N, C-alpha and C positions, 0 to 999 in steps of 0.2 A: 504494500500500500504506500502511495506517495502522499506527501503533505499537500495541503490545499494551496492553490495559487493566491497570492495576495496582490491585488491590483497595485501597480506602481503609480498610476495617475488616478485621482479621484474623478468620477464622472460628475460634471457640473450640472447637467440637465437632469431633472427628475424624470423618471420613466412613468408614463401614464398608461395603464392597461385599458383595453377596450372593454367596456361593460363592468358590472360589479363583480367583485371577487367572492363569489358565492359557493364555489366548489372546493372540495378538500380531498387530498390524497397524500401519498407518501412517495418519496424517491425509492426506486427499487433497491433492496438491500444488496443485490449483486453488484451495484455501482459503488465505487469508492467515493467519488466526488462528481457532482453534476454542476456544470457551468451555467451561471445565470448571465444572460446577455442583454445588451441594450436594444436589440431587435431580433426578429424571427429568422435568424440565419447564422451559420457558423462564421460568416464574414463580419458579424457585428462584434464589438468589443465585449469581453467578459468583465462584469462588475464584481465577480467573486464566484464562490462555489459553495454548495450545500452538500452535506454528507449523505451517503446512502442511508435509507431508512428515515430520514428527516421528513417532517410534515411539510406540505406545500399547498398553499391556498391560491386558487386561480380563477380566472374568468373563463366561462364556457365558450367565449368567442375566440377560438383559436384560428390559426391560419396554416395553410399548406405552403411550404417554401423549401426548395432544394431537396425534394423527395421526402421531407419529414413534416409531421404535424407539430406545430409550436403553440404553446400556451403561455400567457402572461400572468404573472402572479408574484407571490413572495414566499420566502422561507428564511430560515435563520442559520447562520454559521456562528455557533456560540450565541452571544447576545447581539450580534450584528444582523439586522434585518436587511435582506437582499431582495430588491424588487426588480423584475425583468422577465425576459423570455427564456423558456427552457424547452428542449426537445421532448415531446410527449412520449417518445419511445422508452424513456427512462423513468416514467412514472407508473405507479401501480393503478391499473384500471379495473373497475369491478367486472 
């Protein structure tokens, strides 16, 4: 297992998710760390990472991009709240 990435530059713009953050799930436990990004693509900057098994609250208004389904929401890395986009492949779906 590797340690989480710490962003070297703080993201100055707040990330606003489309729609209310009314859904709740967890990051798959098979994932060490899940990157939270500024937009729905691996080309967007990572604002941080949340650990496998961590809770994630998200908007049901996701988007398809780059062959993946992305959702916007928030989770925690320790006491740090990270808001942004994550690839839905790494979330536990009912």
